N, C-alpha and C positions, 0 to 999 in steps of 0.2 A: 514757593515751597520749591526745594531741590530734589528731594528724593522720597520715596514711599518709607514710611514708618510703619512699626506694630509692637505693640505692647500688651501684656496680658495681666490681668489681677492675679492669676495664677503665680507670678513671679513680680509683685509690685517694687516699685523703686523705694518705698519706705511703708513701714508700719506703725501706726500709733495705737496702743491699748489704752482703755481707761475703763472704768468700772462699769460691767455689763455692755461693753461695746468694743468694737474695733474699726479702725480705720486704715485701709490700704490706699496709696497713693501711686499714681504713675504718671510720668512726665513725657508729653509727646507733642510735638510742632509747636513747642514754647509754650505749652498750656499743661496745667496740673489737674487731672481728674481723680476725683476719690470714690472710693466704694465704702460707705459705711455699713456696717452689721450690727444692729441694736438689739439686745436680748428683752424678753418680756420684763417689766420691771424698770427698763432704762428710762431716765429722765434726764432732760439737759442739766436743770437745776441741781439735780444730785451729783450727776457723774461729770459733767464737764465744767460746770460754773467752778469749782474749785481750782480747776487747772487755768481757766481764762481769766478768773478773778475779775469778773465784770457782773453786773447785775441781771442780765440779760444776755442771750447770744449777739454778739457784734459782728457775726458773719454774714453776709448776703449768700444767699442761696439759690442755684437754678439746679434743681433736681429732678431725676426721673425715679419713681418708686417702682422699684421691682415687686416688691412683697411685704406684707405685714400692712398693719393701719398705724400711722403717725399722726397724734392730735398735735396741732400747732396752736399757740396762744400767743397773739401778737401783744406787744406792750399796751395797745391802745385798747385791749379787751377783746378784739375780733379772735374768733376760735372756729377751726374748722378741722377737718379730716382729710388725709392724703391717703391713698390707697394703691393698690397694683394697677399700672396704667395711667396712672394721673404724672402730670408733668407740675412742678410747682416754681414758684419765683417768690422768694421771702427776702424782704429788705430786712437789715440789721433791726434788732429790738425785739426778741421772741423768746420762748420757751417752747418745749417739744416733749413728747414722751411715747412711748409705745402703747398701745392700747390692745389688750386681748393676750393671747397666749400664742402667737406667731411672731418670729423675730422679723424685725423691719430690715429691710435691704434697700439702700439708696444711693445711685449713681448721681454726684454732684460735679457740675460743669464748671464752677465759680468759687464757691466759698469754703474749700477744704485747705488751702494752702498753709494757713496758720492754726487751723481748727484743732483744738486738743493738743496743742504744741506745747511742750515742758520747755520752760527756759532754764 
């Protein structure tokens, strides 16, 4: 590292919007970090699957959960909830949705480079 860098989600490098969701991306130190805000009613298979054109999410995620509850269902049937303060590592092959009436906010350090990217 040659110099200090500072970026903010207040002025992201890129914004991607999809039904009931928004992804803000910043690239810093050669890495891309994404902040996703997912509204109540958001579900990957309804909101992002039509963009991704895959059966399930094929992005691996390393996430810090800021707010709300996200239920994750892996392709193997394993299901669990992620909430504020949790850190999750999700391999490819999953669906996810917002549980309850509070928006989900996630900061993802790994899997957002191609997420919800329209071709």
